[in-house]
N, C-alpha and C positions, 0 to 999 in steps of 0.2 A: 704874662700870667696865663696859665692854662684855665680855660673856662668850662672844662668838662670833667666828669667822673666816668670812667670807661672800664668795661669788662669785655673780654672776648671769650666766646664759648664755642665748644664743639657740639652744638645742638642744632636741631632743625629750627627754621624760622618760626613757623606757626606755634610749635611747642614752647619756644622761647617767649613769644608774645604773651601766651597764657601764663607762663611762669613769672614773667615780669609783673603782670597784673596782680597775681597772687602775692608776690613778694612786697609790692608796694602797699597792698591792702593790709598786710601784716604790720606795716609801719605807719598806718593811719592815713595813707594817701588813697584818694579815689580818682578814677579816670573821668575827667569832665569832657574831654574831646579826644577823638581819634581821627587822624588824617592819614589815609592810605595814599602816600605820595606816589607810589608806583601806579596805582589805578588812576589817580587824578591826572598825572602827566600823560598816561596812555589815552585817556578819554579826551582831554583838552588839547593836547599837542601831538598826539600820535607817536609819542616818544616811549621807547622801551628803557627800563632801568631795573636794577636789582630790587629785591624786596626791601621796602623802606616804609616804616610807619612812625608817625610822631604821636605820642600820647601826651595830652595836656593834663597833668596831675595836680591835685591839690590836697593839702592837709588843712582842713578848715580852721582849727585853732591857731596854727602857724600863720595862715593867711590873714586871719583877723588881727593877730599881733602886728604883722607887717603893715597892714592897712591903718591900724591905729597910730603907728609911728609916722606914716606918710601915705596919704591917699593916692598920690601919684604912682606909688610902687605897683599899683594894679597894672601898669603898663608892662611889668615884668612877670606877671602872673598869668596863667598857672605855670608851674615848673614844667619844662619840656623834657620828655624822655624819648629817645630815639631807639628803635630796634631796626637793624638793617643787616643785610648780608654783605660780606666782604670776602669774595671767593668762597671757600668751604667753611668759613667761620661766620657766626652770627655775633654782631657787635651790639652791645647795649650801652647807651650813653645818656647821662643825665647832666643837665646844666648845673654847674656848681653854684649853689645858692650864695656863696660869697660874692658872686658877680653883682648881686643886689647892693651890697655894701660898697663895692668898688665904684659902681656907676653912680650911686646916689651920694656917696660920701657921708652917709648918716650912721653914726655910731649906734644909734638906737636900734638899728636893724641887725647888728652883730649877733645878739643872742638868738634871734629868730633864724638867721642864716646858719649859725653853728648847729642849732637843733635840726634844721632841715637837712643839712649836710650829713649829720650823724645818722639820721633816719634813711636818707637815700643811700648812703654807704652801706648800711646794714642790709637794705633791700638788694643792692648789687652783690654784696658778699654772699647772700643766701642763694644766689644763682650759680655760684661756682662750686 
């Protein structure tokens, strides 16, 4: 099973991060956390790597529905969206919300995952 939703763009990294934030906001997602993996690995380990940011995003109504179905599902929240460079291309990847259903085996999460997937796919499509 593929666990990601991915688009590849011929855009610069910084501009893509901004566009991703905007596209997610249009779909009701807010950015709760931002991890600059590149800067963190440089500061903590002295390692160089390509531009790589992890955005922890949340759509509050969907998160509430998921938590009402199973409080433990918070272990899988927020949804992670990665923006990274791969050569001359900028890659945007979102964790497929269906992963929640697969990992938990809870049918009650299916409608939440379906709606989250629809919204994440719309945000990714807006980038292309």
